[in-house]
N, C-alpha and C positions, 0 to 999 in steps of 0.2 A: 187352279186346275178346273176344268171347265170340263165336261163329258157330254158328249152329244149320241142320241140313239135315233137314227130312222127307222121310220115302218111307212107301209100301205104301198111297196110295191107289187109287182105281180102280171100275170100275163093280159092284157087285153086286145080286143080287137081294132083294127084301122077306125078312128071316129068315133069310137069310146074314150071315155074318162076315167083317170085317176086321181085320189088325193092321198100327197104324201104329208106326213107330219114329221118335224125334228124337237125332241124334248131334251130341253140341259139340264143340266144339272150342276153341282156343284158349286163354284164362285161367278154364279148369273148376272149380280151387279155388276160386273166388270165389263158386261157383251155391250157392245154399241151397235155392231153393225152385223147384219145373219143375211146368210145366202144359201142358195144349190148351186149346185154344179153335178157335169155329168162328165161321162166315159164311155165311149163306145169301145168294142173292141179294136185294137189297133189305131187309136183316135187319140190326140190330149185330151186332157181334160178341160173343159169349156164352160164360161160361165153362162149359167140358164138364167137366174132373178136372184136379186139382191134385195135388203129394205132396212132402212134405218132406224134407230129408237121413234124418230120424228115421223115414219110413214114415207118415207121417201125411197122410192120402187125405180130397180133398172132392172132390164130383160136384153140377153141376148136378141140380137135378131130374127132367129130362125123360131124363136117361141113366143114374138110378140101378139097380142089376140086371140092367141090362144091358152097360155099360161098365165097365173094370177098367184104371187105370192104377199102372205099376210101374216101376221102374228097374234098371237094371243098373251100380252104382256102379266098378264096376271098368273099364267100357269106357265110362264120361260116356254113357249110353245110356238112355232112356227111352221106355216102350210104349203105347199105347193099346190094348188089347183091345175089338174093338167087336165086339158077339153081339145077336143078333134085332134086323137092323138094319130103320129103316122109311123110308118116302119121304122123312118129316119128318128126316130125318138127314143128307140132302144137304147139300154145305154146301165150302166149304173149312175142312180144319184146319190149324191152326198149332200149333207149340209154342212156348213161353214160358221162359224163364229169367231168375229175380231174380237178382240176386248183392251180395254182399256192399258193392262199390264205389256208396255212394252209395245203393244202392239202385238201381241201374241195370236196366232190363229189356230184354234181347233178344226177337226175335221172328223165326222161319223165315220162308220165301216162300211156305210154304203146299203143302196137296196135297190136289186134289180127291177127294171121295166121293161117286158120285152112287148112290143107291140106286133102282132102277129094274127094273120086269118089261119 
């Protein structure tokens, strides 16, 4: 079992920045793939960014060049640095972990991000 807790969401003006954090606990040694997803009202959940244990990253097209995913392996924590935020980035952001236990996925409860003037 893996538990994930996100933090760092909030209200920010267009053009601003936020840094989200995801802290994992439990059987964290089984995690090999980490990521961030988001879901805006009335829309499906979409990929924001992912990172592997080896540090290979992948980004959704709409956030490339603005968002950066990173991890602190020693603290079982990963981050999403979000810059040049736009109103269309408004969503609930969820962190995800994929484990070696039959590929089981775990999700956090989400942290809301509201980009508005």
